[in-house]
C-alpha positions, 0 to 999 in steps of 0.5 A: 147954402142959404138952406143950411144956414137957415136950418142951422139958425133955426135948429140947435146942434142937438136937434140937427144931430138927433134928427140925422141920427134918427134918419141914419138909424131908420135907413140902416135898420131898413136896409139891414132888414131888407138884406136879411129878409131877401138875401137879394143884392138887386133888391138891396141896391134898389132900396138904397137908390130909393132912399137916396132919391127920396132924400135928394127930393126932400132937400130940393123940395125944402130948398125950393120952398125956402127960396121961392116961396120964402117960407121959413124952415121951422120945427115941423119941417123935421117931419118931411124925411120921416114921413117920406121914409115911412111911405118909401118903406111901405112901397118897398114892403110891397116889393119885398113881400111879393118877392119873398112870397114868390121866390121859391115858386116854380118858374119864378124870375126876378123880372116878374117882381117888376110887373107887380111893383108897377101895379103897387106903385100906381096904387100908392101914387093914386092913394098919396095924391088923393090923401094930399088933395083931401088934406090941403084944404084944412091945414095951415100953409106950413103943414100943407108944404110939409105934406106936399113935399113928403108926397112929391118926394115919395112919388118921385122916389117911387117912380124913379125906383121903378124906372131904375128897376128896369136895369137892375131887376133883369 
């Protein structure tokens, strides 16, 4: 609970409410767009799980940074969920784009989407690791932490989504 107390002490109620409203709006618009563009419940479930894992990873990352490293939760930490959601959407976008482009093809199976998603997940993971490692030398400690948490949360969410897709995309 120390994390929530720290956030409530550092941020005003207005800031917390606006931040939650933005994140909820991004989530809702994303999920509705995914549903209306694919009409596929399996991909919708996978997308919701991806956002959920990313959110939990963000909270755990912020908690660890706050308790173990004694870094104060400041204004810049508001960027973590936003960055993570954008990176998750880019990964889900490749999944959805491949599904939309191939769904009307002869002999298409939804299990084929998983193979392409694996390739895209590897590419995004390599990109994020290179991006994170190239920026860490030139930034302040708090900015490094924000970028690290965002990248790690995204990588955890993306690979968790891939692992879960084995059971959902049959």
